[in-house]
C-alpha positions in Angstrom: 0.0 0.0 0.0 2.7 2.5 0.9 4.7 1.6 -2.2 1.8 2.4 -4.4 1.3 5.7 -2.6 5.0 6.5 -3.0 5.0 5.6 -6.6 1.9 7.8 -7.3 3.7 10.7 -5.5 6.9 10.2 -7.5 5.0 10.0 -10.8 3.2 13.2 -10.0 6.5 14.8 -9.0 8.0 13.9 -12.3 5.0 15.3 -14.2 5.2 18.6 -12.2 8.8 19.0 -12.9 8.3 18.4 -16.6 5.3 20.9 -16.6 7.2 23.6 -14.8 10.3 23.3 -17.0 8.1 23.4 -20.1 6.6 26.7 -19.0 9.8 28.1 -17.4 10.1 31.1 -19.7 6.5 32.1 -19.2 6.9 31.8 -15.4 9.9 34.0 -15.6 8.1 36.7 -17.6 5.2 36.7 -15.3 7.5 36.9 -12.3 9.3 39.9 -13.8 5.9 41.6 -14.6 4.7 41.0 -11.1 8.0 42.4 -9.7 7.6 45.6 -11.7 4.0 45.8 -10.4 5.1 45.2 -6.8 7.9 47.8 -7.0 5.5 50.4 -8.3 2.9 49.6 -5.7 5.3 49.7 -2.7 5.3 53.5 -3.0 1.5 53.7 -3.2 0.4 50.9 -0.8 3.0 49.0 1.1 0.8 46.0 2.0 -0.2 45.4 -1.6 3.3 46.0 -2.8 4.9 43.5 -0.4 2.1 41.0 -1.0 2.9 41.1 -4.7 6.6 41.0 -4.0 6.6 37.6 -2.3 5.1 35.7 -5.3 7.2 37.7 -7.7 10.4 36.6 -6.0 9.2 33.0 -5.9 8.3 33.0 -9.6 11.6 34.5 -10.6 13.4 31.9 -8.4 11.3 29.2 -10.1 12.2 30.4 -13.5 15.9 30.5 -12.8 16.7 27.7 -10.4 16.4 24.0 -11.1 16.6 23.2 -7.4 13.6 25.4 -6.8 11.7 23.5 -9.4 12.5 20.2 -7.8 11.5 21.3 -4.3 8.3 22.9 -5.5 7.3 19.8 -7.4 8.1 17.6 -4.4 6.0 20.0 -2.2 3.1 20.0 -4.7 3.1 16.2 -5.1 3.2 15.7 -1.3 0.3 18.1 -0.8 -1.7 16.5 -3.7 -1.2 12.9 -2.2 -1.6 13.9 1.4 -5.2 13.0 2.0 -5.5 10.4 -0.8 -7.1 7.1 0.2 -6.0 4.1 -1.9 -8.4 1.6 -0.4 
């Protein structure tokens, strides 16, 4: 039972890594646009600016770092299979 669950998580992790790497350039562009939006909004409204800055930094990191892609896919696969019942 646990082998099947681990296999499902690893398969999902592999798919997520492939998906993120396929759209890496688009993720980087969205991250840069969100960064520009966050920087302009920090002077107007600090809360909105910093709230947009956190996902912008994450998306830029995801677009540039392979390790960030791996760890994000692992986290996503773990969350997706957390409450799965294979009965």
